N, C-alpha and C positions, 0 to 999 in steps of 0.2 A: 504494499499500499504506500502511495506517495501523498504527502500532505504539503501544501504551500505554507510557508511561514510569512505572515503579514510583514510588510516592510517596516513597521514601527517597532517590531520586536527585536530587542538587542540582547536578550539572554533567553536560553531554552534549557529546561531541565527535564530530564527523562529518567525514569527508574523502572526496574522490574517490579513484579507483584509482591517481591519480598518486602517491600516498603509499603505499608498500609497508608502512610502519609508522606507525600513528597514534599519536603521542605525546600527553602531557598538555598540551603547548604547541606552537604553530606552530614555535618555534624547535628544539625537540627533534624534531619531524617533519622539518624541513628538514635538520637535522644528520645524522640517520640516513640520509636520502636522498642527501645529498652524499657521505657515506662510502661507500655502496653503488655510486653512479655513479663514484666514483674507482676503485673496485676492478673494476668491470664496466661501463664506458661503453657497450659495444655490447649490454648487456642479454641476455646469452646464458648467464650462469652463475647467480650468486646472484640477479640481478634479471631472471631471465628474463621477457621480455615481447615485445609486439609491435613495439616501436621502441627504437632506441638513440639516443644523444645525438649530433647531427651536429657536425662541426667548426665551432667558433667559438660553440657553444652551451654553457651551464653546466647545463641541466636541460630539463625538459619544460615547455611552456606551457600545459598543460590541467590544472592542479591547482587544487583547492579545498579549503578547511579552514575549519570552522566550530565555534566552542566557545561554548556557551550555559551560562550560569548560571540555574538555575531557582529 
């Protein structure tokens, strides 16, 4: 799929579904995710999804975050 970026856009942030909230920075996105995982480590309430965080893990291993200045 190809999408056009409006001419007035100067920054574009994209992330995989491992980030339930995409922040303006990677740190912001990580912070929100950490807070959600602390409250719902099994991902059955606020962070309802297909997997929880296993013992000994701190988060998911399949996240991607890209921030571009245009």
